[in-house]
C-alpha positions, 0 to 999 in steps of 0.5 A: 598174516601181516608181515613183520616191521623193522623199527629202532630201539635207542639205548640208554646210552644212545646206540640204535638197536633194531626191533622186528616185530611180528603182529597178530591180524587184528582180527586174532584175539590176543593171547600174549606177547613173546620177546625172542633174544637171538644167539652169538652171531646172528639176529632176530629176523632168523627167527621167522619160522618161530615168529610165525608158529607163535603167531598161530596160536595166538601170540605177537612176537618182538625181536631184536638185535643184540648189541654188536649183532645184526642191524644194531650198533656196535663193534661185532661181537664186542661188549663195551661193559659187563652187563650191557646185554642184560640191561638191553633186554630190560630196555627194550622189555619195559618199552614193550611192556608199556605197549601191552594191555594191562594183564596180557603175559609178556613172555622171553624167549632166549637162544644160547648166549639169548637164552643166558641173558633172558635167565640172567635177566630173570635171576637178577630180578631186573624186569618181571617176566610172565614166563621164560623159554629157554632153547639150548641157553648157554649156560656151559660153553663147554670151552677147551684147555685152549679156549679157558687158557685165553678165557683167563688171559684175554679179558683182563689185558684186552677186554675189546680185542674181537677174535673168530668164536671158533663156532662150526656152522654145520653143528647148528642143525642136521638140515643142511639147508638152515646151514647153507642159509646161516652161512650166506647170512650177512648178517651174521658174524663170527666175532667175540671179544674178551669181554663178550667171552668172561659174560658167557663164562661166568653168566652160566655160573651166576644162573646155576647158582639161583636156579634152586629160588626160581620162581618164574614158570620156565619151559628148558627145551635143549640138544642133548648132541649140542656141540655148541655150547655143552648139555650138561649146563641145562642138564645142571640147571634142571636138576638144581631148580623147583621142579613147580617152576621149571619143565624141561625136556632134552631132545637127546639126538638134536644139534643146537638149533632145536627150533630149526632141525629136521625133526623139529615138530616135537619141539614146537609141540613141546613148546605149544603144549607148554603155552596153554598150560600156562597161558 
């Protein structure tokens, strides 16, 4: 299987976004392309195992580091404008679509904050996608009282001030090797600005409001024992969205990064089953 490749994509305002591609061997029939959207503080390179699984099922994979993350430009955890992350996704998606043969499906797969960004793009209808996979999406950040108070004040008086995001790595997975690798990863950071925090808090509510009219085929997979985002957000989306469009499964004992859990095989099986059904 070919190695992944790194390239640079220039965003609309001139900032560079790092792109990572996991192509198929030319001899393998191509079923479609999956575009990965990572979560808060991390980067696309952490999705190598998932990308290789998708490759083995016949899907080429592309990921990118969001603004202020990984190898991309921007202050760590910063956000220069409210819709920057969604607009960047629309740009990358459009560029990816231009590289594809007509008729091939393009599927978004977003984890945590990346799931929120992907769902927000779909809700706004900014770019057409053929399918959407949501992994523990940040529809409800589960803020405590102090965080709610900071969120009410900080974006208005200091939207660009970056503080610790409060995420404890021990809750990403039951797999100690995954946690250790996360802690040692120099491209992972723990910063978040007031404007980015407001985007996450407001974006989840906006997606939930759009759920009853959902039409894009969607697979929602979330962790029932998640301590980094509240599972209530995913449950609320599943309840509000049409069953004909949204397939949902809650893995009640798993932590946040369901594709990096010790018991991840059932998660991959659900994903493969859904892809086989739709694509």
